[in-house]
KOLPA-421840 format. One line per 8 residues: number of its first residue (from 1); their letters; for each residue x, y, z of N, C-alpha, C. Coordinates in Angstrom, 1 decimal, decimal comma. Example, Ala and Ser with C-alpha at 12.3 -4.5 7.8 and 13.67 -1.06 7.14 Angstrom:
BEGIN
1) as) 13,2 -5,7 7,8 12,3 -4,5 7,8 13,2 -3,3 7,8 ~ 12,8 -2,2 7,1 13,7 -1,1 7,1 12,9 0,0 7,9;
This chain:
BEGIN
1) mrkmipwg) -11,6 20,2 40,5 -11,4 19,2 39,5 -10,4 18,8 39,1 ~ -10,1 17,6 38,8 -8,8 17,2 37,7 -9,0 17,2 36,4 ~ -8,1 17,8 35,3 -8,3 17,7 34,2 -8,1 16,5 33,5 ~ -8,5 15,8 32,6 -8,0 14,8 32,0 -7,8 14,8 30,4 ~ -6,4 14,1 30,2 -6,1 14,3 29,0 -6,0 13,0 28,1 ~ -5,8 13,1 27,1 -5,4 11,6 26,5 -3,9 11,2 26,2 ~ -3,6 10,3 26,2 -2,2 9,4 26,1 -1,6 10,4 24,7 ~ -2,7 10,1 23,8 -1,9 10,3 22,3 -1,4 11,8 22,1;
9) wcilavcl) -2,0 12,6 23,0 -1,5 14,1 22,1 0,7 14,1 23,3 ~ 0,7 13,2 23,8 1,9 13,1 24,8 2,9 12,6 24,0 ~ 2,8 11,9 23,0 3,7 10,9 22,5 4,7 11,5 22,5 ~ 5,9 11,0 22,9 7,3 11,6 22,5 7,6 11,2 21,2 ~ 7,7 10,1 20,6 8,2 9,6 19,2 8,0 8,3 19,2 ~ 7,3 7,5 18,0 6,9 6,1 17,7 8,0 5,6 17,1 ~ 8,2 4,6 17,3 9,6 4,0 17,1 9,5 2,5 17,2 ~ 9,2 1,4 16,1 8,8 -0,1 16,3 10,0 -0,6 15,8;
17) lvaptvgf) 11,1 -0,9 16,8 12,0 -2,0 16,1 11,8 -3,2 16,3 ~ 12,0 -3,9 15,1 11,1 -5,1 14,9 12,2 -6,1 14,5 ~ 12,4 -7,0 14,9 13,1 -8,2 14,2 11,8 -9,3 13,5 ~ 11,9 -9,9 12,6 11,3 -10,6 11,7 11,0 -11,9 12,6 ~ 9,7 -12,3 12,7 9,4 -13,4 13,3 9,0 -14,6 12,4 ~ 8,9 -14,0 11,1 8,8 -15,2 10,1 9,6 -15,1 9,0 ~ 9,8 -16,0 8,1 10,9 -15,8 7,5 11,0 -14,8 6,3 ~ 11,9 -14,5 5,6 12,1 -13,1 4,7 12,5 -13,6 3,5;
25) gqekapsq) 12,0 -12,9 2,2 12,9 -12,8 1,4 13,6 -12,0 0,9 ~ 14,9 -12,1 0,7 15,8 -11,0 0,6 16,4 -11,1 -0,7 ~ 16,6 -9,9 -1,2 17,2 -9,5 -2,1 18,7 -10,5 -2,6 ~ 18,9 -11,0 -3,5 20,3 -11,6 -3,5 20,7 -11,3 -4,6 ~ 22,1 -11,7 -5,3 22,7 -11,3 -6,8 22,5 -12,7 -7,1 ~ 21,9 -12,4 -8,7 22,0 -13,6 -9,7 23,4 -14,3 -9,3 ~ 23,7 -15,9 -9,4 24,9 -16,7 -9,4 25,4 -16,6 -10,8 ~ 26,7 -16,4 -10,7 27,6 -16,3 -12,1 27,4 -17,6 -12,7;
33) aaapapqt) 27,1 -17,4 -13,7 27,4 -18,4 -15,2 28,7 -19,1 -14,9 ~ 28,6 -20,4 -15,6 29,7 -21,3 -16,0 30,5 -20,5 -17,2 ~ 31,8 -20,6 -16,9 32,6 -20,0 -18,0 32,4 -21,4 -19,0 ~ 32,3 -20,7 -20,4 32,4 -21,6 -21,6 33,5 -22,8 -21,6 ~ 33,5 -23,7 -22,3 34,7 -24,6 -22,4 35,5 -24,3 -23,5 ~ 36,7 -24,4 -23,1 37,6 -24,0 -24,1 37,4 -24,7 -25,5 ~ 37,7 -23,7 -27,0 37,4 -24,3 -28,2 38,5 -25,2 -28,8 ~ 39,3 -25,2 -28,2 40,7 -25,7 -28,7 41,7 -26,1 -27,6;
41) ttapapsa) 42,7 -27,4 -27,7 43,3 -27,7 -26,7 44,4 -26,5 -26,6 ~ 44,9 -25,4 -27,4 46,0 -24,5 -27,5 45,3 -23,5 -26,6 ~ 44,2 -23,3 -26,4 43,5 -22,1 -25,8 43,6 -22,0 -24,2 ~ 44,1 -20,7 -23,8 44,4 -20,5 -22,3 43,2 -21,1 -21,3 ~ 43,6 -22,1 -20,3 42,4 -22,6 -19,4 41,5 -21,5 -18,8 ~ 40,6 -21,5 -18,7 39,4 -20,6 -18,1 39,4 -20,3 -16,2 ~ 39,7 -19,0 -16,2 39,9 -18,9 -15,1 38,9 -19,3 -13,7 ~ 38,6 -19,7 -13,0 37,8 -20,2 -11,9 36,9 -19,0 -11,7;
49) pvaqeavp) 35,3 -19,2 -11,4 34,3 -18,3 -11,3 34,9 -17,9 -10,1 ~ 34,7 -16,0 -9,8 34,7 -15,8 -8,6 33,7 -15,9 -7,6 ~ 33,9 -16,6 -6,7 33,0 -17,0 -5,5 31,8 -15,8 -5,4 ~ 30,5 -15,8 -5,2 29,8 -14,9 -5,1 29,6 -14,7 -3,3 ~ 30,0 -13,2 -2,9 30,1 -12,9 -1,4 28,4 -12,9 -0,7 ~ 28,3 -13,9 0,5 26,7 -14,0 1,0 26,4 -12,9 1,2 ~ 24,8 -12,7 0,9 24,5 -11,5 1,6 24,3 -11,9 2,9 ~ 24,4 -10,2 3,9 24,0 -10,3 5,3 22,8 -10,5 5,6;
57) dpekilrq) 22,3 -11,3 6,4 20,8 -11,6 7,0 20,7 -10,6 7,7 ~ 19,8 -9,4 7,5 19,0 -8,1 8,1 18,4 -8,7 9,3 ~ 18,1 -10,0 9,4 17,0 -10,4 10,7 18,3 -10,6 11,7 ~ 19,3 -11,2 11,1 20,5 -11,7 12,0 21,0 -10,5 13,0 ~ 21,5 -9,4 11,9 21,9 -8,4 12,3 21,2 -7,6 13,3 ~ 19,9 -7,6 13,3 19,3 -7,0 13,7 18,9 -7,6 15,7 ~ 18,9 -8,9 15,2 18,8 -9,4 16,3 20,2 -9,3 17,1 ~ 21,2 -9,5 16,4 22,5 -9,4 17,5 22,2 -7,8 18,2;
65) scdflknq) 21,6 -6,8 17,6 21,5 -5,4 18,1 20,7 -5,6 19,0 ~ 19,8 -6,3 19,5 19,0 -6,5 19,9 19,1 -7,3 21,7 ~ 20,2 -8,2 21,0 20,6 -9,2 22,2 21,8 -8,4 23,0 ~ 22,6 -7,8 22,2 23,5 -6,7 22,7 23,3 -5,5 23,9 ~ 22,0 -5,0 23,5 21,3 -4,0 24,2 20,9 -4,6 25,3 ~ 20,1 -5,6 25,0 19,5 -6,5 26,3 20,3 -6,9 27,5 ~ 21,5 -7,0 27,0 22,6 -7,8 27,9 23,4 -6,5 28,7 ~ 23,4 -5,1 28,6 23,8 -3,8 29,2 22,7 -3,8 30,5;
73) pqfsfqae) 23,5 -3,6 31,6 22,5 -3,5 33,0 22,2 -2,0 32,9 ~ 22,8 -1,1 32,2 22,3 0,1 32,1 23,0 1,0 31,0 ~ 22,5 2,0 30,5 23,1 2,9 29,3 22,3 4,1 29,0 ~ 23,0 5,0 28,3 22,5 6,3 27,9 22,5 6,6 26,7 ~ 21,9 7,3 25,9 22,2 8,0 24,9 21,2 9,5 24,7 ~ 21,9 10,4 23,5 20,7 11,0 23,1 20,7 10,8 21,7 ~ 19,7 11,8 21,3 18,9 11,5 19,9 18,5 12,9 19,4 ~ 18,7 13,0 18,0 18,1 14,3 17,2 17,0 13,8 16,9;
81) vandrvya) 15,8 14,1 16,7 14,6 13,7 16,2 14,1 14,7 15,1 ~ 13,9 14,1 13,9 12,8 15,4 12,9 11,9 14,3 12,7 ~ 10,4 15,2 12,9 9,1 14,5 12,6 8,4 15,5 11,4 ~ 7,7 14,5 10,6 7,0 15,3 9,5 5,5 15,8 10,3 ~ 4,9 16,7 9,5 3,8 17,2 9,5 3,0 17,5 8,7 ~ 2,0 16,6 8,3 1,4 17,3 6,9 0,2 18,2 7,3 ~ 0,2 19,2 6,1 -1,0 20,0 6,4 -1,6 20,2 4,8 ~ -2,8 21,0 4,4 -3,3 21,4 3,3 -2,5 21,4 2,2;
89) ggkklqfg) -3,1 20,5 1,5 -2,6 20,0 -0,2 -1,3 19,0 0,3 ~ -1,5 18,3 1,1 -0,3 17,3 1,4 1,2 18,2 1,4 ~ 1,3 19,1 1,5 2,6 19,8 2,2 2,8 19,3 3,1 ~ 4,4 19,2 3,7 5,1 18,8 4,6 5,5 19,9 5,3 ~ 5,7 19,9 6,8 6,7 20,7 7,6 7,0 19,7 8,9 ~ 8,5 20,1 8,6 9,7 19,2 9,7 9,8 19,6 10,9 ~ 9,7 19,2 12,4 9,7 19,7 13,5 10,8 19,1 14,3 ~ 11,7 19,6 14,7 12,9 18,9 15,6 12,5 18,6 17,2;
97) levkaafr) 13,2 17,8 17,7 13,3 17,3 19,2 14,5 16,7 19,6 ~ 15,2 17,4 20,6 16,2 17,0 21,1 16,2 16,0 22,3 ~ 16,6 14,4 22,2 15,9 13,6 23,3 17,4 13,1 24,2 ~ 17,1 13,1 25,5 18,5 12,4 26,4 17,5 11,4 27,0 ~ 18,2 10,1 26,8 17,4 8,8 27,4 18,3 8,3 28,3 ~ 18,0 7,6 29,3 19,0 6,7 30,6 17,8 5,8 31,2 ~ 18,6 4,6 31,0 18,0 3,0 31,4 18,8 2,6 32,3 ~ 18,1 1,9 33,7 18,7 0,6 34,2 17,9 -0,1 34,8;
105) rpdklrie) 18,3 -1,3 34,1 17,7 -2,3 34,2 17,6 -2,6 35,7 ~ 16,4 -3,5 36,1 15,3 -3,9 35,3 14,0 -2,9 35,4 ~ 14,0 -2,0 36,0 13,2 -0,6 36,2 13,3 0,2 36,6 ~ 14,0 1,0 35,6 14,4 2,6 35,6 14,5 3,1 34,3 ~ 13,7 3,8 33,9 13,8 4,8 32,7 13,7 6,1 33,0 ~ 14,4 7,3 32,1 14,0 8,4 32,0 14,2 9,0 30,8 ~ 13,3 9,6 30,2 13,3 10,3 28,5 13,3 12,0 28,7 ~ 14,0 12,6 28,6 13,7 13,6 28,4 13,8 14,1 27,0;
113) adgdldsk) 12,5 15,3 26,4 12,6 15,7 25,2 12,3 17,3 25,2 ~ 13,0 17,7 24,1 12,8 19,2 24,2 12,7 19,7 22,6 ~ 11,5 20,1 22,3 11,3 20,5 20,7 10,7 21,7 20,4 ~ 10,5 21,6 19,3 9,6 22,8 18,4 8,5 23,1 19,1 ~ 7,8 21,7 19,1 6,3 22,1 19,6 5,9 22,0 20,8 ~ 6,6 20,9 21,7 6,4 20,7 23,1 7,8 20,1 23,6 ~ 7,9 20,2 25,2 8,8 19,7 26,2 8,2 18,8 27,2 ~ 8,8 17,7 27,3 8,0 16,7 28,0 9,5 15,7 28,6;
121) llvfdgka) 9,0 15,3 29,9 9,9 14,5 30,5 8,8 12,9 30,8 ~ 9,6 12,0 30,7 8,9 10,7 31,0 9,8 10,0 31,9 ~ 9,6 9,3 32,8 10,0 9,1 34,3 9,7 7,6 34,8 ~ 10,2 6,4 34,7 9,7 5,2 35,3 10,6 5,1 36,7 ~ 10,2 4,5 38,2 11,1 4,3 38,9 10,6 2,9 39,6 ~ 10,1 2,4 38,8 9,6 1,1 39,1 8,5 0,7 39,9 ~ 7,8 1,8 40,3 6,5 1,8 41,1 5,9 3,0 39,9 ~ 5,7 3,9 39,4 5,1 4,6 38,9 5,7 5,2 37,7;
129) ltlydkdk) 4,9 5,5 36,6 5,3 5,8 35,3 4,7 7,3 35,2 ~ 5,6 8,3 34,9 5,1 9,6 35,0 5,3 10,5 34,0 ~ 4,7 11,2 33,3 4,8 12,1 32,0 4,4 13,5 32,5 ~ 5,6 14,1 32,6 5,7 16,0 32,6 5,5 16,7 31,6 ~ 4,7 17,7 31,3 4,7 18,4 30,6 5,1 20,0 30,7 ~ 6,5 20,2 30,7 7,2 21,6 31,0 6,5 22,8 30,3 ~ 6,2 22,6 29,5 5,4 24,4 29,1 4,1 24,4 29,7 ~ 3,2 23,5 30,1 1,8 23,8 30,5 1,9 23,4 32,2;
137) nhyasiev) 3,4 23,0 32,6 3,4 22,9 34,2 2,5 21,8 34,6 ~ 2,1 20,8 33,9 1,6 19,6 34,6 1,9 18,5 34,4 ~ 1,4 17,7 35,1 1,7 16,1 35,1 0,8 14,9 35,2 ~ 0,9 14,0 35,1 0,1 12,7 35,2 1,1 11,2 35,6 ~ 0,5 10,6 36,1 1,3 9,4 36,8 -0,1 8,2 36,7 ~ 0,5 6,8 36,2 0,2 5,7 36,4 0,7 4,8 37,2 ~ 0,0 4,0 38,1 1,0 2,9 39,4 1,3 1,8 38,2 ~ 2,4 1,5 38,1 3,2 0,1 37,7 4,0 -0,5 38,6;
145) tgdidaal) 3,8 -1,9 38,7 4,8 -2,8 39,4 5,5 -3,5 38,2 ~ 6,5 -3,6 38,8 7,4 -4,7 37,5 8,9 -3,9 36,9 ~ 9,1 -4,3 35,8 10,1 -4,1 35,1 9,5 -3,2 34,2 ~ 10,7 -2,7 33,3 10,3 -1,6 32,0 9,5 -2,0 31,0 ~ 9,3 -3,2 30,4 8,4 -4,0 30,1 7,0 -3,7 30,4 ~ 6,8 -4,1 31,8 5,9 -4,0 32,5 5,1 -2,6 32,4 ~ 6,0 -1,5 32,4 5,6 -0,1 32,4 5,3 0,2 31,0 ~ 6,0 -0,3 29,7 5,5 -0,1 28,4 4,1 -0,8 28,0;
153) dkayndyg) 4,0 -2,0 29,0 3,0 -2,5 28,2 1,6 -1,8 28,9 ~ 1,6 -1,5 30,2 0,5 -1,3 30,5 0,2 0,5 30,1 ~ 1,3 1,2 29,5 1,1 2,3 29,1 0,4 2,1 27,6 ~ 0,6 0,9 27,1 0,2 1,0 25,5 -1,3 0,5 25,4 ~ -1,6 -0,8 26,4 -2,8 -1,5 26,6 -3,9 -0,6 27,3 ~ -3,6 0,4 28,5 -4,8 1,0 29,1 -4,5 2,4 28,5 ~ -3,5 2,9 27,7 -3,8 4,4 27,4 -3,5 4,6 25,8 ~ -3,1 3,5 25,2 -2,9 3,4 23,7 -1,7 4,1 23,5;
161) lkvglael) -0,7 4,1 24,5 0,7 4,9 24,2 1,6 4,2 24,0 ~ 2,9 4,8 22,6 3,7 4,1 22,5 4,8 5,1 22,1 ~ 5,5 4,8 23,4 7,2 6,0 23,4 8,3 5,0 22,4 ~ 8,5 5,3 21,6 9,4 4,9 20,6 10,8 4,7 21,3 ~ 11,6 5,5 21,7 13,0 5,4 22,2 12,8 4,9 23,4 ~ 11,7 4,6 24,2 11,7 4,2 25,6 11,6 2,5 25,3 ~ 11,4 2,1 24,0 11,6 0,5 24,0 12,9 0,2 23,7 ~ 13,8 0,8 23,3 15,2 0,7 23,3 15,5 -0,4 24,8;
169) gsaqlcnr) 14,8 0,4 25,8 15,3 -0,6 27,2 14,6 -1,9 27,2 ~ 13,6 -2,0 26,6 12,9 -3,4 26,6 13,6 -4,5 26,5 ~ 13,3 -5,5 27,1 14,2 -6,8 27,0 13,2 -7,6 26,0 ~ 12,2 -7,4 25,7 11,6 -7,7 24,3 11,7 -7,0 23,2 ~ 12,8 -6,0 22,7 12,8 -5,5 21,8 12,3 -5,7 20,6 ~ 13,0 -6,9 20,0 12,8 -7,6 18,8 11,2 -8,0 18,5 ~ 10,9 -9,2 20,0 9,9 -10,0 19,8 8,6 -9,0 20,0 ~ 8,6 -7,9 20,7 7,6 -7,2 20,8 6,8 -6,4 19,6;
177) agkglvna) 8,0 -6,2 19,0 7,2 -5,5 17,6 7,4 -6,0 16,3 ~ 7,7 -7,7 16,9 8,1 -8,2 15,2 6,7 -8,8 14,5 ~ 5,9 -8,3 14,6 4,3 -8,4 13,9 4,0 -8,1 12,3 ~ 3,8 -8,7 11,6 3,1 -8,1 10,4 4,3 -7,7 9,4 ~ 5,6 -8,0 9,8 6,5 -7,8 8,8 6,0 -8,9 7,4 ~ 6,4 -7,9 6,2 6,2 -8,5 4,6 7,7 -9,1 4,2 ~ 8,6 -8,1 4,7 10,0 -7,8 3,5 11,0 -7,3 4,5 ~ 12,1 -8,0 4,1 13,3 -7,3 5,0 14,3 -7,3 3,9;
185) lyvglhkv) 15,4 -6,2 4,3 16,4 -6,2 2,7 17,8 -5,6 3,5 ~ 18,9 -6,3 3,0 20,2 -5,8 3,9 20,2 -4,7 2,5 ~ 20,7 -3,6 3,1 21,2 -2,5 1,9 22,2 -2,2 1,7 ~ 23,1 -2,4 2,8 24,7 -2,3 2,3 25,6 -1,8 3,6 ~ 26,7 -1,6 3,3 27,6 -1,0 4,8 27,8 0,8 4,4 ~ 27,1 1,2 5,1 26,9 2,5 4,7 27,4 3,6 6,2 ~ 28,1 4,8 6,1 27,9 5,7 7,4 26,7 6,6 7,9 ~ 26,8 6,7 8,9 26,2 7,4 9,7 26,7 9,0 10,7;
193) rgvpchhl) 27,2 9,6 10,0 28,0 10,6 10,4 29,2 10,0 10,9 ~ 29,8 9,4 9,8 31,2 8,8 9,9 31,3 7,5 11,0 ~ 30,2 6,9 11,2 30,3 5,7 11,6 29,7 4,6 10,6 ~ 30,5 3,7 10,4 30,3 2,8 9,5 29,0 1,6 9,8 ~ 27,9 1,6 9,3 26,7 0,7 9,7 26,0 0,0 8,5 ~ 25,6 -0,9 9,1 24,8 -2,0 8,4 23,3 -1,4 8,3 ~ 23,1 -1,0 6,9 21,9 -0,6 6,6 20,5 -1,4 6,3 ~ 19,6 -1,6 7,1 18,5 -2,7 6,9 17,4 -1,9 6,5;
201) afdrkdih) 16,6 -2,5 5,9 15,1 -1,9 5,4 14,2 -3,2 5,8 ~ 12,9 -2,7 6,3 12,0 -3,6 6,4 10,5 -3,1 6,1 ~ 9,5 -3,9 6,0 8,1 -3,4 5,4 7,3 -4,3 6,3 ~ 6,3 -3,2 6,8 5,1 -3,8 7,3 3,7 -3,2 6,2 ~ 2,4 -3,5 6,2 2,0 -3,3 5,6 1,3 -1,7 5,7 ~ 1,3 -1,1 6,9 1,3 0,1 7,2 2,3 1,0 7,1 ~ 3,6 0,6 7,4 4,8 1,7 7,4 6,1 0,7 6,8 ~ 7,0 1,6 6,6 8,2 1,1 5,7 9,0 1,7 7,2;
209) yqiwieag) 10,3 1,4 7,1 11,1 1,6 8,2 12,9 1,1 8,0 ~ 13,6 2,0 8,1 15,1 1,9 8,0 15,6 2,0 9,2 ~ 16,7 1,1 9,3 17,6 0,8 10,6 19,2 1,1 10,2 ~ 20,0 1,7 10,8 21,3 1,6 10,7 22,1 1,5 11,9 ~ 22,6 0,1 12,0 23,2 -0,3 13,4 24,6 -0,3 12,9 ~ 25,7 -0,2 13,8 26,8 0,2 13,6 27,4 -1,3 13,4 ~ 28,5 -1,1 12,5 28,9 -2,4 12,2 30,4 -2,9 13,6 ~ 30,5 -3,6 13,6 31,5 -3,9 14,7 31,2 -4,8 16,1;
217) ekplvrki) 31,9 -4,9 16,8 31,7 -5,3 18,3 30,2 -4,7 18,9 ~ 30,1 -3,6 18,8 29,2 -2,9 19,6 28,1 -2,7 18,5 ~ 27,0 -3,6 18,3 26,2 -3,4 17,4 25,1 -2,4 17,7 ~ 25,3 -1,2 17,8 24,3 0,1 18,4 23,5 0,8 17,6 ~ 22,5 1,1 17,5 21,4 1,9 16,3 22,0 3,1 16,5 ~ 22,1 3,3 15,4 22,9 5,1 15,2 21,8 5,6 14,5 ~ 20,4 5,3 13,4 20,0 6,1 12,9 18,4 5,2 12,7 ~ 17,5 6,0 12,5 16,1 5,3 12,0 15,4 5,7 11,5;
225) vitqkqlp) 14,5 5,5 10,5 13,7 6,2 9,5 12,2 5,6 9,1 ~ 11,2 6,0 9,6 9,9 5,2 9,4 9,2 6,0 8,9 ~ 8,6 5,7 7,4 7,6 6,6 6,9 6,2 5,5 7,0 ~ 5,6 6,6 7,1 3,9 6,2 7,3 3,3 6,0 6,0 ~ 3,4 4,9 5,2 2,6 4,8 4,1 1,5 4,9 4,0 ~ 0,5 4,7 4,9 -0,7 4,7 4,5 -1,4 6,2 5,2 ~ -0,7 7,1 5,3 -0,9 8,2 5,7 -1,0 9,4 4,9 ~ -1,9 10,4 4,5 -1,8 11,2 3,6 -0,2 12,2 3,7;
233) gspqwtay) 0,5 12,0 2,2 1,7 12,8 2,5 3,0 11,7 2,9 ~ 2,5 10,7 3,4 3,7 9,5 3,7 4,7 10,3 4,7 ~ 4,1 10,7 5,7 5,0 11,6 6,8 6,4 10,4 7,1 ~ 7,3 11,2 7,9 8,7 10,5 8,4 8,7 10,9 9,6 ~ 9,7 9,8 10,3 9,9 10,0 11,8 11,4 9,7 11,3 ~ 12,4 10,6 12,0 13,9 10,2 11,9 14,5 10,3 12,9 ~ 15,4 9,6 13,7 16,4 9,8 14,6 17,7 9,6 14,3 ~ 18,5 10,5 14,8 20,1 10,2 14,8 20,3 10,0 16,3;
241) lsdwnlap) 20,8 9,1 16,7 21,3 8,4 18,0 23,0 8,6 18,0 ~ 23,0 9,0 19,1 24,5 9,3 19,4 24,8 9,5 20,9 ~ 26,0 9,6 21,5 26,5 9,7 22,5 26,4 8,7 23,2 ~ 26,3 7,7 23,0 25,9 5,8 23,9 27,4 6,0 24,5 ~ 26,5 5,8 26,0 27,5 5,3 26,9 26,7 4,3 27,6 ~ 27,6 2,9 27,7 26,9 1,9 28,1 27,7 1,4 29,8 ~ 28,4 2,6 30,1 29,0 2,5 31,8 28,3 3,9 32,4 ~ 27,2 4,3 32,1 27,3 5,7 32,9 26,9 5,8 34,4;
249) vladdlfa) 27,2 6,8 34,9 27,0 7,1 36,2 25,4 7,5 36,5 ~ 24,7 7,0 37,3 22,8 7,2 37,3 22,6 7,2 38,5 ~ 22,8 8,1 39,1 22,2 8,3 40,3 20,6 8,1 40,6 ~ 20,2 7,4 41,5 18,7 6,9 41,7 17,8 8,2 41,5 ~ 18,2 9,5 42,3 17,0 10,6 42,3 16,9 10,6 40,7 ~ 17,7 10,4 39,6 17,4 10,6 38,4 16,2 10,2 37,9 ~ 15,9 8,8 38,4 14,4 8,4 38,3 13,6 8,7 38,8 ~ 13,6 9,4 39,9 12,5 10,2 40,8 11,7 11,2 40,3;
257) ftppagaq) 10,5 11,5 40,4 9,9 12,7 39,7 9,5 13,3 41,1 ~ 10,0 14,7 41,1 9,4 15,4 42,0 9,1 17,0 41,3 ~ 7,5 16,9 41,5 6,8 18,3 41,0 7,6 19,4 41,1 ~ 7,5 19,9 40,0 8,1 21,6 40,1 7,1 22,3 41,0 ~ 7,5 23,5 41,2 6,9 24,6 41,9 5,4 24,7 41,2 ~ 4,4 24,6 41,7 3,0 25,0 41,0 2,4 23,7 40,1 ~ 3,4 23,3 39,8 2,8 22,3 39,1 1,6 21,5 39,2 ~ 0,6 21,2 38,2 -0,6 20,8 38,4 -0,6 19,1 38,3;
265) kikfvpvk) -1,2 18,3 38,8 -1,5 17,1 38,8 -2,8 16,3 38,0 ~ -2,9 15,8 36,8 -4,2 16,0 36,0 -3,9 13,9 35,8 ~ -4,9 13,8 35,3 -5,3 12,2 34,6 -5,1 12,3 33,2 ~ -5,0 11,1 33,3 -5,1 10,7 31,6 -6,1 9,6 31,6 ~ -6,3 9,9 30,2 -7,7 9,3 29,7 -7,3 7,6 29,3 ~ -8,0 6,7 30,1 -7,6 5,2 29,6 -8,2 5,4 27,8 ~ -8,2 4,1 27,3 -8,1 4,1 25,7 -9,6 3,3 26,1 ~ -10,5 4,0 25,5 -11,9 3,6 25,6 -12,2 2,0 24,7;
273) qaatpapq) -13,0 1,4 25,9 -13,6 0,1 25,5 -14,7 0,2 24,6 ~ -14,2 -0,7 23,4 -15,5 -0,8 22,7 -16,7 -1,4 23,2 ~ -17,8 -0,2 23,3 -19,1 -1,1 23,8 -19,9 -2,1 23,2 ~ -20,4 -3,0 24,0 -20,9 -4,0 23,6 -22,3 -3,7 23,2 ~ -22,8 -3,9 21,7 -23,8 -3,4 21,6 -25,1 -4,2 22,4 ~ -26,0 -3,2 22,9 -27,0 -4,0 23,3 -28,2 -5,0 22,3 ~ -28,6 -5,8 23,0 -29,6 -6,9 22,5 -30,6 -6,2 21,8 ~ -30,8 -6,6 21,0 -32,2 -6,4 20,4 -33,6 -6,9 21,0;
281) kgkgkkkg) -34,4 -6,2 20,8 -35,6 -6,5 22,2 -36,7 -7,4 20,9 ~ -37,2 -8,5 20,7 -37,9 -8,8 19,8 -39,1 -8,2 20,1 ~ -39,8 -8,3 18,4 -41,2 -7,6 18,5 -42,0 -8,4 19,2 ~ -42,9 -7,8 20,1 -44,1 -8,7 20,5 -45,1 -8,9 19,5 ~ -45,8 -10,0 20,2 -46,9 -10,8 18,6 -48,1 -9,9 19,1 ~ -49,0 -9,2 17,9 -50,1 -8,7 18,0 -51,0 -9,5 18,3 ~ -51,7 -8,8 19,0 -52,9 -9,4 19,5 -54,3 -9,3 18,5 ~ -55,1 -10,6 18,7 -56,3 -10,3 18,1 -56,2 -10,7 16,3;
289) gqs) -55,1 -11,2 15,7 -54,7 -11,3 14,2 -54,3 -12,3 14,3 ~ -54,2 -12,9 12,7 -53,2 -14,1 12,6 -51,7 -13,3 12,0 ~ -50,8 -14,0 11,6 -49,3 -13,7 11,3 -49,4 -13,9 9,9;
């Protein structure tokens, strides 16, 4: 008998990189007041007001990053992830995860994650999306035909799975997760491990997230912080992305999954469809009496 497990326990990381699909209210510096008129003809002429520097548009910066990555036929990176777990009394524990990711468009991805709590491998070869649990030595696959977006859509729609860093390979990276944003802010030009980055912040009803995008010709994502506003303790998920390679040598067998010796194949449990309530039967009329 095959075991069945929910997708939920096998999520590597949840990450909604989003671009606004509606207008945002940006924080801007107040305009400078005009200098007062001189009191006498002998007073020195007032200096010209200093022009206010335009506030960068966080939506535009994020869109540039999405478009840049979308135009890369293949790429790889590594990530250092820290994930909060909340326990009794609202206290938080932080657990780590080391991630290696590789993508080849249109239909190949591989994400390998080794961490404090578990170690897993996710691969998509254009025909099947497979998740392997290294610690338990079992795996499950779902058949998918199409590109990376098709695989991510099926994983989410049928099994409720969002694999955050996998979405960096989506051709719809900004559009697919741009719902529900209520605010966007350009924070400033800040460094992430020595790399100057545009620091952006976005809000949705349920989460607040920050993204650091490398400044310059290669607008790569360097850091992500997600805060779950509505969960007890407001846990955070943080990822530092490094070792970006836009021209990696990716062998075909990198995206193929071969079960290790003794590995057991199991099944994923699909998302339960809400049961349609049965129609209520009308009460029968009583015989021999008046209503």
